[in-house]
C-alpha positions as CSV (number, residue, x, y, z in Angstrom):
1,M,-15.8,7.8,21.0
2,L,-15.8,11.5,19.4
3,A,-12.0,11.9,19.6
4,A,-11.9,8.4,17.4
5,L,-14.8,9.8,14.8
6,A,-12.7,12.8,14.6
7,A,-9.7,11.0,13.9
8,R,-11.5,9.0,11.4
9,G,-12.8,12.1,9.7
10,R,-9.1,13.6,9.4
11,T,-8.0,10.5,8.1
12,V,-10.7,10.1,5.2
13,R,-10.0,13.8,4.5
14,W,-6.5,13.4,4.1
15,W,-7.1,10.3,1.7
16,I,-9.8,12.4,-0.3
17,G,-6.9,14.9,-0.5
18,A,-4.1,12.4,-1.6
19,L,-6.4,11.2,-4.2
20,M,-7.3,14.5,-6.0
21,G,-3.3,15.4,-5.7
22,D,-3.6,18.4,-2.9
23,H,-0.3,17.2,-2.0
24,D,1.3,16.9,-5.2
25,Y,2.7,20.5,-5.2
26,A,4.2,20.5,-1.6
27,R,5.7,17.0,-2.6
28,Y,7.2,18.4,-5.7
29,V,8.6,21.8,-4.2
30,A,10.1,19.4,-1.4
31,H,11.6,17.3,-4.4
32,L,13.2,20.3,-5.8
33,E,14.6,21.6,-3.0
34,R,16.2,18.3,-2.1
35,L,17.4,17.1,-5.5
36,H,17.8,20.6,-7.2
37,P,19.1,23.1,-4.8
38,G,19.0,26.7,-6.4
39,A,16.4,25.5,-8.9
40,E,13.4,28.1,-9.4
41,I,10.7,27.1,-8.0
42,P,7.1,27.8,-10.0
43,T,4.4,29.0,-8.5
44,E,1.7,26.6,-7.8
45,R,-0.8,27.8,-10.6
46,E,2.6,27.5,-13.1
47,Y,3.0,23.8,-11.6
48,W,-0.4,22.8,-12.3
49,R,-0.8,24.5,-15.8
50,T,2.4,22.6,-16.6
51,R,1.2,19.3,-15.1
52,Y,-2.1,19.6,-17.0
53,A,-0.6,20.3,-20.3
54,A,1.7,17.0,-20.0
55,A,-0.9,15.0,-19.1
56,D,-2.9,16.2,-22.3
57,A,0.2,15.9,-24.2
58,N,0.8,12.2,-23.1
59,P,-2.5,10.8,-22.2
60,G,-1.3,7.4,-21.4
61,A,-3.5,4.8,-20.3
62,R,-6.3,6.9,-18.8
63,C,-9.8,5.9,-19.2
64,C,-11.5,9.0,-20.8
């Protein structure tokens, strides 16, 4: 019973992390390594700065 509860807790933590974008940088780095070998990989800070700047420049269909 305790193991099942712990597993559900890990699942919820993973889901919230995925919803908040916690895994996006790692996925982006994997994408660069797979499709653009030898390309310079930005730091995580540079990645988020660029991503937020792009979202501000092209807001699309956001609610706010």
